[in-house]
MOPAC internal coordinates of N, CA, C and O (Angstrom, degrees):
PM7 1SCF
backbone

  N    0.0000 0     0.00 0     0.00 0    0    0    0
  C    1.4318 1     0.00 0     0.00 0    1    0    0
  C    1.5261 1   108.48 1     0.00 0    2    1    0
  O    1.2310 1   120.45 1   -44.60 1    3    2    1
  N    1.3000 1   116.74 1   135.40 1    3    2    1
  C    1.4588 1   122.00 1   175.39 1    5    3    2
  C    1.5193 1   107.02 1  -112.31 1    6    5    3
  O    1.2310 1   120.86 1   -52.25 1    7    6    5
  N    1.3335 1   115.96 1   127.75 1    7    6    5
  C    1.4577 1   121.23 1   179.94 1    9    7    6
  C    1.5204 1   110.04 1  -101.03 1   10    9    7
  O    1.2310 1   120.92 1   -28.26 1   11   10    9
  N    1.3187 1   115.85 1   151.74 1   11   10    9
  C    1.4596 1   121.31 1   177.42 1   13   11   10
  C    1.5215 1   109.74 1   -81.93 1   14   13   11
  O    1.2310 1   121.70 1    -4.57 1   15   14   13
  N    1.3423 1   114.35 1   175.43 1   15   14   13
  C    1.4577 1   119.35 1   175.67 1   17   15   14
  C    1.5235 1   109.51 1   -68.74 1   18   17   15
  O    1.2310 1   121.29 1     1.03 1   19   18   17
  N    1.3105 1   115.13 1  -178.97 1   19   18   17
  C    1.4614 1   121.63 1  -175.80 1   21   19   18
  C    1.5064 1   112.52 1   -60.25 1   22   21   19
  O    1.2310 1   118.51 1   -42.71 1   23   22   21
  N    1.3070 1   120.45 1   137.29 1   23   22   21
  C    1.4583 1   125.16 1   -13.44 1   25   23   22
  C    1.5245 1   109.76 1   -70.50 1   26   25   23
  O    1.2310 1   120.91 1   -39.97 1   27   26   25
  N    1.2924 1   115.87 1   140.03 1   27   26   25
  C    1.4631 1   120.98 1  -175.22 1   29   27   26
  C    1.5269 1   111.32 1   -64.79 1   30   29   27
  O    1.2310 1   121.80 1   -51.37 1   31   30   29
  N    1.3169 1   114.17 1   128.63 1   31   30   29
  C    1.4583 1   121.47 1   172.32 1   33   31   30
  C    1.5249 1   106.78 1  -134.26 1   34   33   31
  O    1.2310 1   120.49 1   -19.40 1   35   34   33
  N    1.3009 1   116.66 1   160.60 1   35   34   33
  C    1.4579 1   120.17 1   179.47 1   37   35   34
  C    1.5206 1   108.11 1   -72.29 1   38   37   35
  O    1.2310 1   121.13 1   -63.37 1   39   38   37
  N    1.3250 1   115.44 1   116.63 1   39   38   37
  C    1.4597 1   121.08 1   179.77 1   41   39   38
  C    1.5168 1   110.19 1   -87.21 1   42   41   39
  O    1.2310 1   121.23 1   138.39 1   43   42   41
  N    1.3215 1   115.26 1   -41.61 1   43   42   41
  C    1.4624 1   119.37 1  -176.53 1   45   43   42
  C    1.5237 1   109.31 1  -160.11 1   46   45   43
  O    1.2310 1   121.21 1   -36.44 1   47   46   45
  N    1.3153 1   115.28 1   143.56 1   47   46   45
  C    1.4623 1   121.62 1   172.61 1   49   47   46
  C    1.5149 1   106.55 1  -109.82 1   50   49   47
  O    1.2310 1   120.93 1   -53.00 1   51   50   49
  N    1.3183 1   115.83 1   127.00 1   51   50   49
  C    1.4588 1   121.36 1  -177.24 1   53   51   50
  C    1.5221 1   109.03 1  -106.88 1   54   53   51
  O    1.2310 1   121.13 1   -56.52 1   55   54   53
  N    1.3073 1   115.45 1   123.48 1   55   54   53
  C    1.4583 1   120.89 1   177.23 1   57   55   54
  C    1.5211 1   108.08 1   -82.72 1   58   57   55
  O    1.2310 1   120.59 1   -62.57 1   59   58   57
  N    1.3181 1   116.47 1   117.43 1   59   58   57
  C    1.4607 1   120.91 1   178.41 1   61   59   58
  C    1.5235 1   107.04 1   -89.92 1   62   61   59
  O    1.2310 1   121.34 1   -78.14 1   63   62   61
  N    1.3232 1   115.05 1   101.86 1   63   62   61
  C    1.4589 1   121.29 1  -173.64 1   65   63   62
  C    1.5306 1   112.94 1   -96.92 1   66   65   63
  O    1.2310 1   120.90 1  -149.76 1   67   66   65
  N    1.3093 1   115.88 1    30.24 1   67   66   65
  C    1.4656 1   119.88 1   178.46 1   69   67   66
  C    1.5307 1   108.95 1   -77.52 1   70   69   67
  O    1.2310 1   120.41 1   -39.33 1   71   70   69
  N    1.3282 1   116.81 1   140.67 1   71   70   69
  C    1.4664 1   119.59 1  -178.14 1   73   71   70
  C    1.5301 1   111.95 1   -66.26 1   74   73   71
  O    1.2310 1   121.46 1   -27.52 1   75   74   73
  N    1.2952 1   114.81 1   152.48 1   75   74   73
  C    1.4662 1   121.95 1   176.13 1   77   75   74
  C    1.5117 1   108.56 1  -111.04 1   78   77   75
  O    1.2310 1   118.40 1   -27.43 1   79   78   77
  N    1.3080 1   120.65 1   152.57 1   79   78   77
  C    1.4636 1   125.80 1    -2.34 1   81   79   78
  C    1.5278 1   110.32 1   -73.02 1   82   81   79
  O    1.2310 1   121.25 1   -29.34 1   83   82   81
  N    1.3175 1   115.21 1   150.66 1   83   82   81
  C    1.4622 1   121.22 1  -178.67 1   85   83   82
  C    1.5223 1   109.44 1   -98.36 1   86   85   83
  O    1.2310 1   121.40 1   -34.61 1   87   86   85
  N    1.3246 1   114.92 1   145.39 1   87   86   85
  C    1.4561 1   119.71 1   177.01 1   89   87   86
  C    1.5238 1   108.93 1  -136.82 1   90   89   87
  O    1.2310 1   120.08 1     0.07 1   91   90   89
  N    1.3073 1   117.44 1  -179.93 1   91   90   89
  C    1.4633 1   121.41 1  -176.80 1   93   91   90
  C    1.5245 1   113.04 1   -62.87 1   94   93   91
  O    1.2310 1   119.69 1   152.55 1   95   94   93
  N    1.3151 1   118.20 1   -27.45 1   95   94   93
  C    1.4673 1   120.88 1   178.32 1   97   95   94
  C    1.5272 1   111.27 1   -60.64 1   98   97   95
  O    1.2310 1   120.95 1   152.65 1   99   98   97
  N    1.3246 1   115.78 1   -27.35 1   99   98   97
  C    1.4603 1   121.33 1  -179.51 1  101   99   98
  C    1.5339 1   110.76 1   -59.59 1  102  101   99
  O    1.2310 1   120.17 1   150.24 1  103  102  101
  N    1.3349 1   117.27 1   -29.76 1  103  102  101
  C    1.4621 1   120.93 1  -177.71 1  105  103  102
  C    1.5215 1   112.79 1   -62.64 1  106  105  103
  O    1.2310 1   120.12 1   158.39 1  107  106  105
  N    1.3262 1   117.37 1   -21.61 1  107  106  105
  C    1.4663 1   119.83 1   179.68 1  109  107  106
  C    1.5324 1   112.43 1  -101.23 1  110  109  107
  O    1.2310 1   120.32 1  -172.09 1  111  110  109
  N    1.3266 1   117.00 1     7.91 1  111  110  109
  C    1.4608 1   119.54 1  -179.76 1  113  111  110
  C    1.5332 1   110.76 1   -78.61 1  114  113  111
  O    1.2310 1   121.25 1   -26.82 1  115  114  113
  N    1.3037 1   115.21 1   153.18 1  115  114  113
  C    1.4657 1   121.13 1   179.13 1  117  115  114
  C    1.5303 1   110.71 1   -60.63 1  118  117  115
  O    1.2310 1   120.13 1   136.19 1  119  118  117
  N    1.3150 1   117.36 1   -43.81 1  119  118  117
  C    1.4681 1   120.83 1  -177.25 1  121  119  118
  C    1.5237 1   111.27 1   -63.84 1  122  121  119
  O    1.2310 1   120.26 1   138.13 1  123  122  121
  N    1.3407 1   117.11 1   -41.87 1  123  122  121
  C    1.4571 1   119.90 1   177.33 1  125  123  122
  C    1.5303 1   109.44 1   -59.65 1  126  125  123
  O    1.2310 1   120.42 1   136.68 1  127  126  125
  N    1.3190 1   116.80 1   -43.32 1  127  126  125
  C    1.4594 1   121.10 1   179.20 1  129  127  126
  C    1.5153 1   111.96 1   -61.15 1  130  129  127
  O    1.2310 1   120.29 1   140.18 1  131  130  129
  N    1.3328 1   117.05 1   -39.82 1  131  130  129
  C    1.4621 1   121.21 1   178.16 1  133  131  130
  C    1.5270 1   111.10 1   -63.57 1  134  133  131
  O    1.2310 1   120.58 1   132.74 1  135  134  133
  N    1.3278 1   116.50 1   -47.26 1  135  134  133
  C    1.4642 1   121.25 1   179.92 1  137  135  134
  C    1.5264 1   109.97 1   -63.40 1  138  137  135
  O    1.2310 1   120.67 1   133.47 1  139  138  137
  N    1.3115 1   116.33 1   -46.53 1  139  138  137
  C    1.4640 1   122.38 1  -179.31 1  141  139  138
  C    1.5284 1   110.82 1   -59.60 1  142  141  139
  O    1.2310 1   120.69 1   132.62 1  143  142  141
  N    1.3257 1   116.28 1   -47.38 1  143  142  141
  C    1.4574 1   120.65 1   179.79 1  145  143  142
  C    1.5167 1   112.54 1   -63.43 1  146  145  143
  O    1.2310 1   120.64 1   139.20 1  147  146  145
  N    1.3239 1   116.38 1   -40.80 1  147  146  145
  C    1.4535 1   121.77 1   179.07 1  149  147  146
  C    1.5267 1   110.81 1   -62.41 1  150  149  147
  O    1.2310 1   120.63 1   134.81 1  151  150  149
  N    1.3219 1   116.40 1   -45.19 1  151  150  149
  C    1.4625 1   120.46 1   179.03 1  153  151  150
  C    1.5290 1   111.34 1   -65.21 1  154  153  151
  O    1.2310 1   120.65 1   137.51 1  155  154  153
  N    1.3276 1   116.36 1   -42.49 1  155  154  153
  C    1.4656 1   119.27 1   178.82 1  157  155  154
  C    1.5255 1   111.59 1   -61.51 1  158  157  155
  O    1.2310 1   120.37 1   139.91 1  159  158  157
  N    1.3202 1   116.90 1   -40.09 1  159  158  157
  C    1.4688 1   119.85 1   177.96 1  161  159  158
  C    1.5217 1   111.01 1   -61.91 1  162  161  159
  O    1.2310 1   120.29 1   136.43 1  163  162  161
  N    1.3276 1   117.05 1   -43.57 1  163  162  161
  C    1.4648 1   120.55 1   178.57 1  165  163  162
  C    1.5139 1   112.05 1   -63.43 1  166  165  163
  O    1.2310 1   120.74 1   138.52 1  167  166  165
  N    1.3214 1   116.19 1   -41.48 1  167  166  165
  C    1.4591 1   120.06 1   178.97 1  169  167  166
  C    1.5243 1   111.27 1   -67.91 1  170  169  167
  O    1.2310 1   120.50 1   139.08 1  171  170  169
  N    1.3263 1   116.65 1   -40.92 1  171  170  169
  C    1.4569 1   120.54 1   179.19 1  173  171  170
  C    1.5312 1   110.39 1   -63.60 1  174  173  171
  O    1.2310 1   120.50 1   140.58 1  175  174  173
  N    1.3232 1   116.64 1   -39.42 1  175  174  173
  C    1.4616 1   120.71 1   177.66 1  177  175  174
  C    1.5288 1   111.13 1   -60.12 1  178  177  175
  O    1.2310 1   120.61 1   134.26 1  179  178  177
  N    1.3177 1   116.43 1   -45.74 1  179  178  177
  C    1.4613 1   120.31 1   179.69 1  181  179  178
  C    1.5273 1   111.38 1   -69.03 1  182  181  179
  O    1.2310 1   120.05 1   143.14 1  183  182  181
  N    1.3221 1   117.51 1   -36.86 1  183  182  181
  C    1.4636 1   120.31 1   177.13 1  185  183  182
  C    1.5203 1   110.44 1   -64.54 1  186  185  183
  O    1.2310 1   120.46 1   140.84 1  187  186  185
  N    1.3240 1   116.72 1   -39.16 1  187  186  185
  C    1.4595 1   121.10 1   178.73 1  189  187  186
  C    1.5286 1   110.21 1   -64.02 1  190  189  187
  O    1.2310 1   120.09 1   137.24 1  191  190  189
  N    1.3244 1   117.43 1   -42.76 1  191  190  189
  C    1.4635 1   121.57 1   177.20 1  193  191  190
  C    1.5263 1   110.58 1   -59.89 1  194  193  191
  O    1.2310 1   120.98 1   132.72 1  195  194  193
  N    1.3349 1   115.73 1   -47.28 1  195  194  193
  C    1.4560 1   120.16 1  -179.21 1  197  195  194
  C    1.5246 1   110.53 1   -61.90 1  198  197  195
  O    1.2310 1   120.55 1   139.25 1  199  198  197
  N    1.3176 1   116.54 1   -40.75 1  199  198  197
  C    1.4600 1   120.70 1   179.82 1  201  199  198
  C    1.5250 1   110.19 1   -63.93 1  202  201  199
  O    1.2310 1   120.37 1   135.67 1  203  202  201
  N    1.3174 1   116.89 1   -44.33 1  203  202  201
  C    1.4615 1   120.03 1  -178.42 1  205  203  202
  C    1.5268 1   111.53 1   -66.37 1  206  205  203
  O    1.2310 1   120.60 1   157.71 1  207  206  205
  N    1.3198 1   116.46 1   -22.29 1  207  206  205
  C    1.4632 1   120.74 1   177.25 1  209  207  206
  C    1.5293 1   111.31 1   -87.77 1  210  209  207
  O    1.2310 1   120.31 1  -175.83 1  211  210  209
  N    1.3166 1   117.02 1     4.17 1  211  210  209
  C    1.4532 1   120.37 1   175.28 1  213  211  210
  C    1.5141 1   115.48 1    92.67 1  214  213  211
  O    1.2310 1   119.63 1  -165.24 1  215  214  213
  N    1.3086 1   118.31 1    14.76 1  215  214  213
  C    1.4485 1   120.38 1   179.29 1  217  215  214
  C    1.5324 1   108.05 1   -85.29 1  218  217  215
  O    1.2310 1   119.87 1   -72.15 1  219  218  217
  N    1.3018 1   117.85 1   107.85 1  219  218  217
  C    1.4637 1   123.41 1  -172.82 1  221  219  218
  C    1.5353 1   112.96 1   -62.32 1  222  221  219
  O    1.2310 1   119.49 1   141.60 1  223  222  221
  N    1.3120 1   118.58 1   -38.40 1  223  222  221
  C    1.4628 1   121.13 1  -178.67 1  225  223  222
  C    1.5223 1   112.21 1   -60.05 1  226  225  223
  O    1.2310 1   120.38 1   154.19 1  227  226  225
  N    1.3036 1   116.89 1   -25.81 1  227  226  225
  C    1.4603 1   120.65 1  -178.59 1  229  227  226
  C    1.5219 1   111.69 1   -65.74 1  230  229  227
  O    1.2310 1   120.00 1   153.33 1  231  230  229
  N    1.3171 1   117.61 1   -26.67 1  231  230  229
  C    1.4656 1   120.20 1  -179.64 1  233  231  230
  C    1.5254 1   110.57 1   -61.00 1  234  233  231
  O    1.2310 1   120.43 1   134.94 1  235  234  233
  N    1.3191 1   116.79 1   -45.06 1  235  234  233
  C    1.4633 1   119.92 1   178.72 1  237  235  234
  C    1.5205 1   111.09 1   -65.74 1  238  237  235
  O    1.2310 1   120.36 1   138.11 1  239  238  237
  N    1.3294 1   116.92 1   -41.89 1  239  238  237
  C    1.4545 1   120.48 1  -179.99 1  241  239  238
  C    1.5263 1   110.03 1   -65.62 1  242  241  239
  O    1.2310 1   120.52 1   137.07 1  243  242  241
  N    1.3125 1   116.61 1   -42.93 1  243  242  241
  C    1.4555 1   120.78 1  -179.72 1  245  243  242
  C    1.5356 1   110.44 1   -61.85 1  246  245  243
  O    1.2310 1   120.71 1   137.37 1  247  246  245
  N    1.3051 1   116.25 1   -42.63 1  247  246  245
  C    1.4622 1   119.88 1   179.25 1  249  247  246
  C    1.5292 1   110.76 1   -62.84 1  250  249  247
  O    1.2310 1   120.46 1   135.92 1  251  250  249
  N    1.3266 1   116.73 1   -44.08 1  251  250  249
  C    1.4627 1   120.89 1  -179.26 1  253  251  250
  C    1.5274 1   111.55 1   -64.24 1  254  253  251
  O    1.2310 1   119.83 1   135.55 1  255  254  253
  N    1.3266 1   117.92 1   -44.45 1  255  254  253
  C    1.4559 1   120.65 1   179.77 1  257  255  254
  C    1.5216 1   111.13 1   -67.83 1  258  257  255
  O    1.2310 1   120.32 1   140.98 1  259  258  257
  N    1.3117 1   116.98 1   -39.02 1  259  258  257
  C    1.4565 1   120.28 1   177.47 1  261  259  258
  C    1.5107 1   111.79 1   -62.54 1  262  261  259
  O    1.2310 1   120.88 1   137.13 1  263  262  261
  N    1.3304 1   115.93 1   -42.87 1  263  262  261
  C    1.4625 1   120.97 1   178.46 1  265  263  262
  C    1.5257 1   110.08 1   -62.76 1  266  265  263
  O    1.2310 1   120.47 1   135.87 1  267  266  265
  N    1.3321 1   116.70 1   -44.13 1  267  266  265
  C    1.4615 1   120.79 1   179.97 1  269  267  266
  C    1.5269 1   110.79 1   -62.74 1  270  269  267
  O    1.2310 1   120.55 1   138.40 1  271  270  269
  N    1.3352 1   116.56 1   -41.60 1  271  270  269
  C    1.4679 1   120.17 1   179.99 1  273  271  270
  C    1.5296 1   110.60 1   -65.11 1  274  273  271
  O    1.2310 1   120.26 1   138.03 1  275  274  273
  N    1.3325 1   117.10 1   -41.97 1  275  274  273
  C    1.4697 1   120.19 1   179.03 1  277  275  274
  C    1.5265 1   111.04 1   -64.61 1  278  277  275
  O    1.2310 1   120.45 1   136.82 1  279  278  277
  N    1.3223 1   116.74 1   -43.18 1  279  278  277
  C    1.4751 1   120.20 1   179.36 1  281  279  278
  C    1.5101 1   110.37 1   -63.29 1  282  281  279
  O    1.2310 1   120.93 1   140.02 1  283  282  281
  N    1.3232 1   115.82 1   -39.98 1  283  282  281
  C    1.4674 1   120.15 1  -179.23 1  285  283  282
  C    1.5248 1   110.84 1   -64.93 1  286  285  283
  O    1.2310 1   120.46 1   144.71 1  287  286  285
  N    1.3131 1   116.73 1   -35.29 1  287  286  285
  C    1.4698 1   120.83 1  -179.96 1  289  287  286
  C    1.5174 1   112.11 1   -85.61 1  290  289  287
  O    1.2310 1   120.15 1   178.74 1  291  290  289
  N    1.3240 1   117.31 1    -1.26 1  291  290  289
  C    1.4557 1   120.57 1   176.72 1  293  291  290
  C    1.5198 1   113.86 1    83.53 1  294  293  291
  O    1.2310 1   120.18 1  -168.18 1  295  294  293
  N    1.3268 1   117.27 1    11.82 1  295  294  293
  C    1.4556 1   121.04 1   179.75 1  297  295  294
  C    1.5100 1   111.06 1   -86.40 1  298  297  295
  O    1.2310 1   119.99 1    -0.83 1  299  298  297
  N    1.3302 1   117.62 1   179.17 1  299  298  297
  C    1.4588 1   120.42 1   179.19 1  301  299  298
  C    1.5102 1   110.49 1   -66.00 1  302  301  299
  O    1.2310 1   120.61 1   -42.51 1  303  302  301
  N    1.3484 1   116.44 1   137.49 1  303  302  301
  C    1.4647 1   121.53 1  -177.14 1  305  303  302
  C    1.4492 1   111.51 1   -91.01 1  306  305  303
  O    1.2310 1   120.10 1   180.00 1  307  306  305

């Protein structure tokens, strides 16, 4: 589930359609990467909105999500 900025509302529900049972190998699967990237984009979007509205805590969250997205894409961290 991805929540919106304040006041928090449900922005999107993501169906995780990965097969069960799940193990650590799943973390390197293409589908896991797609789901992970999609969720990070949604979170980064909401963090950016919160930051632009003057919410200081969002700056740290935005930086962390941006760094994670860059590392995931193989870019400079």
